[in-house]
BALOBA-1460 file (C-alpha; in Angstrom, 3 decimals):
// residues 183
<rec num="1" residu="m" x="0.000" y="0.000" z="0.000"/>
<rec num="2" residu="g" x="2.921" y="2.232" z="0.621"/>
<rec num="3" residu="s" x="3.032" y="5.857" z="1.532"/>
<rec num="4" residu="v" x="-0.162" y="6.872" z="-0.259"/>
<rec num="5" residu="w" x="-2.397" y="5.746" z="2.625"/>
<rec num="6" residu="r" x="0.175" y="6.653" z="5.283"/>
<rec num="7" residu="s" x="0.002" y="10.265" z="4.095"/>
<rec num="8" residu="a" x="-3.690" y="10.502" z="5.104"/>
<rec num="9" residu="q" x="-4.309" y="13.050" z="7.859"/>
<rec num="10" residu="t" x="-8.124" y="13.173" z="8.022"/>
<rec num="11" residu="i" x="-11.300" y="11.254" z="7.249"/>
<rec num="12" residu="g" x="-11.613" y="13.466" z="4.170"/>
<rec num="13" residu="d" x="-8.160" y="12.336" z="2.988"/>
<rec num="14" residu="l" x="-9.263" y="8.710" z="3.361"/>
<rec num="15" residu="g" x="-12.334" y="9.442" z="1.243"/>
<rec num="16" residu="r" x="-10.299" y="11.022" z="-1.551"/>
<rec num="17" residu="m" x="-7.908" y="8.066" z="-1.512"/>
<rec num="18" residu="m" x="-10.769" y="5.565" z="-1.555"/>
<rec num="19" residu="a" x="-12.221" y="7.369" z="-4.596"/>
<rec num="20" residu="g" x="-8.804" y="7.028" z="-6.244"/>
<rec num="21" residu="w" x="-8.750" y="3.309" z="-5.505"/>
<rec num="22" residu="l" x="-12.276" y="2.807" z="-6.848"/>
<rec num="23" residu="e" x="-11.323" y="4.629" z="-10.044"/>
<rec num="24" residu="g" x="-8.103" y="2.607" z="-10.456"/>
<rec num="25" residu="r" x="-5.575" y="5.355" z="-9.699"/>
<rec num="26" residu="i" x="-4.451" y="3.786" z="-6.404"/>
<rec num="27" residu="p" x="-3.515" y="0.084" z="-6.656"/>
<rec num="28" residu="a" x="-4.550" y="-1.175" z="-3.191"/>
<rec num="29" residu="r" x="-6.581" y="-0.189" z="-0.163"/>
<rec num="30" residu="p" x="-6.491" y="-1.066" z="3.534"/>
<rec num="31" residu="g" x="-8.624" y="-3.958" z="4.708"/>
<rec num="32" residu="y" x="-9.310" y="-5.348" z="1.214"/>
<rec num="33" residu="y" x="-7.423" y="-8.312" z="-0.135"/>
<rec num="34" residu="d" x="-7.975" y="-7.771" z="-3.833"/>
<rec num="35" residu="t" x="-6.596" y="-5.072" z="-6.089"/>
<rec num="36" residu="r" x="-9.945" y="-4.073" z="-7.618"/>
<rec num="37" residu="p" x="-13.585" y="-3.972" z="-6.488"/>
<rec num="38" residu="d" x="-15.813" y="-6.937" z="-7.363"/>
<rec num="39" residu="t" x="-17.202" y="-6.675" z="-10.902"/>
<rec num="40" residu="e" x="-20.749" y="-6.224" z="-9.549"/>
<rec num="41" residu="t" x="-19.508" y="-2.937" z="-8.055"/>
<rec num="42" residu="n" x="-18.442" y="-1.444" z="-11.402"/>
<rec num="43" residu="p" x="-21.794" y="0.281" z="-12.134"/>
<rec num="44" residu="l" x="-21.718" y="1.799" z="-8.619"/>
<rec num="45" residu="i" x="-18.213" y="3.281" z="-8.893"/>
<rec num="46" residu="p" x="-19.253" y="6.783" z="-10.079"/>
<rec num="47" residu="t" x="-21.647" y="7.161" z="-7.122"/>
<rec num="48" residu="l" x="-19.240" y="5.581" z="-4.634"/>
<rec num="49" residu="a" x="-16.412" y="7.863" z="-5.805"/>
<rec num="50" residu="r" x="-18.633" y="10.957" z="-5.370"/>
<rec num="51" residu="l" x="-19.607" y="9.790" z="-1.879"/>
<rec num="52" residu="n" x="-15.953" y="9.312" z="-0.953"/>
<rec num="53" residu="r" x="-14.905" y="12.690" z="-2.292"/>
<rec num="54" residu="a" x="-17.696" y="14.282" z="-0.237"/>
<rec num="55" residu="g" x="-16.399" y="12.649" z="2.970"/>
<rec num="56" residu="i" x="-18.421" y="9.430" z="3.159"/>
<rec num="57" residu="v" x="-15.662" y="6.827" z="3.243"/>
<rec num="58" residu="t" x="-17.179" y="3.685" z="1.755"/>
<rec num="59" residu="v" x="-15.683" y="0.333" z="2.764"/>
<rec num="60" residu="d" x="-18.208" y="-2.183" z="1.411"/>
<rec num="61" residu="s" x="-21.207" y="-2.121" z="-0.889"/>
<rec num="62" residu="q" x="-23.318" y="-4.240" z="-3.177"/>
<rec num="63" residu="p" x="-26.063" y="-3.637" z="-5.710"/>
<rec num="64" residu="g" x="-29.558" y="-4.992" z="-5.242"/>
<rec num="65" residu="l" x="-29.765" y="-8.092" z="-7.444"/>
<rec num="66" residu="e" x="-31.955" y="-11.150" z="-7.759"/>
<rec num="67" residu="g" x="-31.769" y="-14.218" z="-9.985"/>
<rec num="68" residu="r" x="-29.967" y="-17.448" z="-10.755"/>
<rec num="69" residu="g" x="-26.388" y="-17.459" z="-9.556"/>
<rec num="70" residu="y" x="-23.226" y="-19.174" z="-10.728"/>
<rec num="71" residu="d" x="-24.329" y="-22.369" z="-8.964"/>
<rec num="72" residu="g" x="-27.886" y="-22.462" z="-10.325"/>
<rec num="73" residu="a" x="-29.375" y="-21.421" z="-6.986"/>
<rec num="74" residu="h" x="-31.644" y="-18.382" z="-6.594"/>
<rec num="75" residu="w" x="-29.606" y="-15.530" z="-5.092"/>
<rec num="76" residu="r" x="-30.945" y="-12.248" z="-3.720"/>
<rec num="77" residu="q" x="-29.084" y="-9.179" z="-2.542"/>
<rec num="78" residu="k" x="-30.201" y="-5.979" z="-0.902"/>
<rec num="79" residu="a" x="-28.438" y="-2.824" z="-2.091"/>
<rec num="80" residu="y" x="-26.256" y="-1.483" z="0.695"/>
<rec num="81" residu="v" x="-23.212" y="0.567" z="1.516"/>
<rec num="82" residu="e" x="-21.077" y="0.440" z="4.630"/>
<rec num="83" residu="a" x="-19.161" y="3.623" z="5.363"/>
<rec num="84" residu="y" x="-17.557" y="5.946" z="7.864"/>
<rec num="85" residu="i" x="-18.869" y="9.508" z="8.051"/>
<rec num="86" residu="d" x="-17.317" y="12.376" z="9.989"/>
<rec num="87" residu="d" x="-19.629" y="13.449" z="12.818"/>
<rec num="88" residu="r" x="-18.432" y="17.090" z="12.826"/>
<rec num="89" residu="g" x="-20.372" y="18.454" z="9.886"/>
<rec num="90" residu="p" x="-23.842" y="18.421" z="8.361"/>
<rec num="91" residu="l" x="-23.120" y="15.480" z="6.027"/>
<rec num="92" residu="l" x="-24.076" y="12.750" z="8.500"/>
<rec num="93" residu="q" x="-27.510" y="14.266" z="9.143"/>
<rec num="94" residu="q" x="-28.028" y="14.951" z="5.428"/>
<rec num="95" residu="i" x="-27.285" y="11.314" z="4.580"/>
<rec num="96" residu="l" x="-29.550" y="10.022" z="7.349"/>
<rec num="97" residu="r" x="-32.414" y="12.298" z="6.209"/>
<rec num="98" residu="a" x="-31.979" y="11.256" z="2.548"/>
<rec num="99" residu="a" x="-31.932" y="7.567" z="3.503"/>
<rec num="100" residu="d" x="-35.055" y="7.962" z="5.624"/>
<rec num="101" residu="a" x="-36.902" y="9.924" z="2.925"/>
<rec num="102" residu="a" x="-36.109" y="7.160" z="0.396"/>
<rec num="103" residu="g" x="-37.340" y="4.427" z="2.773"/>
<rec num="104" residu="m" x="-33.866" y="3.001" z="3.426"/>
<rec num="105" residu="g" x="-32.721" y="1.338" z="6.616"/>
<rec num="106" residu="t" x="-29.695" y="2.446" z="8.619"/>
<rec num="107" residu="i" x="-27.551" y="0.634" z="11.157"/>
<rec num="108" residu="r" x="-24.851" y="2.193" z="13.286"/>
<rec num="109" residu="a" x="-22.157" y="-0.368" z="14.025"/>
<rec num="110" residu="n" x="-22.070" y="0.619" z="17.701"/>
<rec num="111" residu="r" x="-25.831" y="-0.089" z="17.891"/>
<rec num="112" residu="p" x="-26.373" y="-3.399" z="16.081"/>
<rec num="113" residu="p" x="-29.938" y="-4.542" z="15.408"/>
<rec num="114" residu="s" x="-31.627" y="-6.844" z="17.911"/>
<rec num="115" residu="t" x="-32.356" y="-9.308" z="15.097"/>
<rec num="116" residu="p" x="-30.003" y="-10.004" z="12.169"/>
<rec num="117" residu="v" x="-30.520" y="-8.000" z="8.975"/>
<rec num="118" residu="p" x="-29.651" y="-10.269" z="6.027"/>
<rec num="119" residu="f" x="-28.184" y="-8.647" z="2.907"/>
<rec num="120" residu="t" x="-27.600" y="-11.711" z="0.754"/>
<rec num="121" residu="d" x="-29.407" y="-15.027" z="0.588"/>
<rec num="122" residu="r" x="-29.209" y="-18.221" z="-1.449"/>
<rec num="123" residu="d" x="-32.431" y="-20.134" z="-2.022"/>
<rec num="124" residu="g" x="-34.026" y="-18.230" z="0.857"/>
<rec num="125" residu="q" x="-31.214" y="-18.927" z="3.351"/>
<rec num="126" residu="p" x="-29.241" y="-15.886" z="4.570"/>
<rec num="127" residu="t" x="-25.540" y="-15.972" z="3.706"/>
<rec num="128" residu="a" x="-24.451" y="-12.461" z="4.779"/>
<rec num="129" residu="g" x="-25.737" y="-9.669" z="6.973"/>
<rec num="130" residu="i" x="-25.256" y="-7.449" z="10.005"/>
<rec num="131" residu="t" x="-25.727" y="-9.502" z="13.159"/>
<rec num="132" residu="v" x="-23.243" y="-8.556" z="15.889"/>
<rec num="133" residu="r" x="-21.147" y="-5.732" z="17.225"/>
<rec num="134" residu="y" x="-17.781" y="-5.330" z="15.578"/>
<rec num="135" residu="p" x="-14.763" y="-6.325" z="17.682"/>
<rec num="136" residu="r" x="-12.926" y="-3.484" z="19.426"/>
<rec num="137" residu="n" x="-9.920" y="-3.880" z="17.158"/>
<rec num="138" residu="q" x="-11.989" y="-3.913" z="13.939"/>
<rec num="139" residu="l" x="-11.024" y="-0.341" z="13.116"/>
<rec num="140" residu="a" x="-7.296" y="-1.055" z="13.501"/>
<rec num="141" residu="r" x="-7.517" y="-4.184" z="11.323"/>
<rec num="142" residu="e" x="-9.647" y="-2.534" z="8.654"/>
<rec num="143" residu="w" x="-7.447" y="0.561" z="8.410"/>
<rec num="144" residu="e" x="-3.979" y="-0.906" z="8.920"/>
<rec num="145" residu="g" x="-1.397" y="1.161" z="7.058"/>
<rec num="146" residu="i" x="-3.065" y="4.586" z="7.178"/>
<rec num="147" residu="g" x="-1.530" y="7.682" z="8.729"/>
<rec num="148" residu="r" x="-1.731" y="7.958" z="12.516"/>
<rec num="149" residu="r" x="-3.550" y="11.282" z="12.371"/>
<rec num="150" residu="a" x="-6.174" y="9.855" z="10.018"/>
<rec num="151" residu="f" x="-6.624" y="6.834" z="12.304"/>
<rec num="152" residu="r" x="-7.108" y="9.097" z="15.339"/>
<rec num="153" residu="d" x="-9.576" y="11.229" z="13.346"/>
<rec num="154" residu="l" x="-11.488" y="8.124" z="12.294"/>
<rec num="155" residu="r" x="-11.577" y="6.771" z="15.851"/>
<rec num="156" residu="a" x="-12.653" y="10.097" z="17.375"/>
<rec num="157" residu="h" x="-15.089" y="11.332" z="14.722"/>
<rec num="158" residu="g" x="-15.940" y="8.509" z="12.308"/>
<rec num="159" residu="v" x="-19.496" y="7.171" z="12.545"/>
<rec num="160" residu="h" x="-19.575" y="3.592" z="11.212"/>
<rec num="161" residu="l" x="-22.839" y="3.288" z="9.321"/>
<rec num="162" residu="v" x="-24.616" y="0.808" z="7.040"/>
<rec num="163" residu="i" x="-27.356" y="2.168" z="4.772"/>
<rec num="164" residu="y" x="-29.478" y="-0.408" z="2.967"/>
<rec num="165" residu="d" x="-32.565" y="-0.926" z="0.876"/>
<rec num="166" residu="p" x="-34.930" y="-3.242" z="2.794"/>
<rec num="167" residu="v" x="-36.321" y="-4.664" z="-0.486"/>
<rec num="168" residu="w" x="-34.524" y="-7.637" z="-2.036"/>
<rec num="169" residu="g" x="-33.225" y="-7.110" z="-5.566"/>
<rec num="170" residu="r" x="-34.124" y="-3.431" z="-5.826"/>
<rec num="171" residu="n" x="-31.273" y="-1.271" z="-7.073"/>
<rec num="172" residu="d" x="-32.907" y="2.020" z="-8.052"/>
<rec num="173" residu="r" x="-33.559" y="3.776" z="-4.720"/>
<rec num="174" residu="l" x="-30.469" y="3.709" z="-2.499"/>
<rec num="175" residu="w" x="-27.905" y="5.007" z="-4.990"/>
<rec num="176" residu="p" x="-29.941" y="7.974" z="-6.290"/>
<rec num="177" residu="a" x="-30.835" y="8.950" z="-2.693"/>
<rec num="178" residu="l" x="-27.178" y="9.011" z="-1.634"/>
<rec num="179" residu="d" x="-26.002" y="10.571" z="-4.872"/>
<rec num="180" residu="g" x="-28.535" y="13.385" z="-4.431"/>
<rec num="181" residu="v" x="-26.821" y="14.459" z="-1.209"/>
<rec num="182" residu="v" x="-23.343" y="14.776" z="-2.721"/>
<rec num="183" residu="r" x="-24.029" y="16.101" z="-6.249"/>
């Protein structure tokens, strides 16, 4: 990863770097063990890059999809994005209001849901979702290799948030709602 990520001083710096990674200008990113996003993410890259440049540091996402998968089973996904947002400005409240107005769900990682929220299932059986609190050292593992100032900024002011569409397979509500905040 090198000095690119170590040079980060703020959450905003992390967002600009993440946009660069999504767009292929930065070859690797912390906490991700592949050099490029999954191919299903490609149509989302313009929106994700805008979110990152605005200060919403995305770390995971998927489109809403439904249909036969590689194995012949019926797969469903809910559109979602997991991100860190700086709590010191109006952006967090703007994103939360836009998500609510569009009928999206939100989960703060420090307040996990009382029942699991599945995001992906195979033949009706959940395979991925938000179910538990993240371990205390999750932030350090996920952001290994970034600048110390950026890590302190993220720890002190980063709100870890998941925003999702509660409807399986729908991919036309979440992204325009989020994009509308940062355009």
